[in-house]
C-alpha positions, 0 to 999 in steps of 0.5 A, a space after each residue: 271755958 266755965 262761964 256763969 251766964 247773967 241772970 235771965 231778965 225774962 224767961 220766954 216760954 210758949 205757955 201763957 205768952 202774949 203774942 205781939 206778932 200776927 199776920 205773918 206771911 211767907 215768900 217761898 224761896 227755891 232753897 233753904 236758909 236765907 240767913 240774912 237779908 239786904 234791901 235796896 232803894 227800890 225795895 228789892 231784897 237780896 239773900 243767900 241760901 245754904 247751897 251757895 246761891 245769892 237771890 234777888 227777891 221782889 216783894 211779890 215773891 219773884 226770885 232770880 239767882 244773882 250769883 253762886 259763892 260756891 260756899 255758904 253765904 251768911 251776912 250780906 250788905 249793899 256796897 255801892 250801886 252794883 255790889 254786895 258784901 257777902 260773908 261766906 262761912 267757907 270762903 271768907 269776905 266776898 264782893 258780889 256784883 249784882 249785875 253779872 254775878 261776879 264773885 271776888 274774894 276780898 279776904 280768905 285768911 287773916 295773918 295766915 289763918 283761914 277765915 272760917 265762919 265769916 259772919 256779918 258785915 257793915 259798910 262805913 261811909 269811907 268804904 271800910 268794911 267791918 265784919 265779924 268772925 263767929 268762931 276760930 274753932 268751929 264753922 257753921 256746920 258745928 256752930 253749937 260746938 262754939 256755944 257749948 265750948 264758950 271759948 270766946 274766939 269771936 273777932 271783929 275786923 276792918 277791911 280797907 284797901 285790901 288790908 284786914 286789921 283786927 279791931 277787937 276779939 274775945 267775943 262769945 260767938 260774934 255775929 251781927 254788927 251795925 255802925 252807930 254814931 256816924 261810924 265812931 262805934 259799932 254794936 256787935 251781937 254776942 250770940 253765946 253771951 246773950 248780949 250786945 256789945 259796943 266797940 269803939 272804932 276811932 280815937 285812943 279808945 279804938 277797940 275798947 268794948 263795953 256792954 250795950 244795954 242789958 243782957 238779953 233773954 235769948 240768942 241774938 243773931 244778925 243786926 240791922 238799923 232802920 230809918 228811925 235809928 233803931 237797931 233790930 235784933 234777930 232773936 234765934 231762940 230763947 235761952 235754954 235753962 239746960 245750957 245755962 245750967 251746964 255752962 258754969 260746970 265742968 267742961 266734960 259735962 258739955 263735951 258729953 252733951 255735945 257728943 249726943 245726937 243733935 236732936 237730944 241737944 238744946 235747940 231752937 224753939 218754934 218761935 219767930 222773934 225780933 227786938 228793936 233797941 234804941 241808941 242806949 240799948 234799951 228795948 223799944 219794940 218787940 215782935 214775938 209769936 209762937 207757932 206762926 209758921 216761921 222759926 230760927 230767925 237769924 235776920 230782921 230788916 225793916 223797910 218802911 212799915 214792913 219787917 222781913 225776916 230770914 232764917 237759918 232753916 226756913 225755905 222762905 222769907 217771912 213778912 210782917 207788917 208792923 201796923 198789924 203787930 201789937 
């Protein structure tokens, strides 16, 4: 699909950039790809790795395998006292017991179609689980293909009492999701659209979408809310001028680029980056640093004055103290 990106509000470049992220440290993991992070009331972290394992991680760096999904875990959220909701790119929507590692498939297909690229979830007060599917054409191994194609096949679903309902579709790579206004609405990150989108969940306008804040200067990934009500947006990478140039032009040009070796395609930069936005979508805080030993940030979770970052590629969780950030 041809698509003209919105004007870039701010070109993020390494040269001359003022860092707002300092003092980053790493919690090493026994594997790569902690794509998302959940934190329980005791401060214990949970994350999934590219090899399928779900880990329990203490803030001082002790790790323990909780379960193995047999797929590729992405988004995960706490569910009750002893479970995690896990979005698995290959197996769909899962429930994982923290105490014994039991893995239960909640939804592997929707209307007979395999649920590939299940991405991120949010749990409502009534137990409903809202979750995103990034693409119907590409799975995680070829996620760049969806960004090149821009066919807007991302979807938002609700799982309740064993039933999956479509809430909204047409998203450009639907990714992170958080609930707002006591569950009356959701905010979804559209990675391929450089934006956040509000989705109504209740009443006669349920399913209606609208922009949430201004276009972003990069690719948003997972979303979380902190105790102050701020929505933290993990920013994988700045917008790429080459991709922005390609998107409005004939799709054959993008097909040619897609056929080249991955190292020649537009890719992530050596940048650790997160933005926090308020209830109106306006930017409230930002941490950003080049060459700090962490990149391709796909998750950011605040616990007190500590930020934990996850990544699609790193073999560690990054830790940042907000008091040390500019």
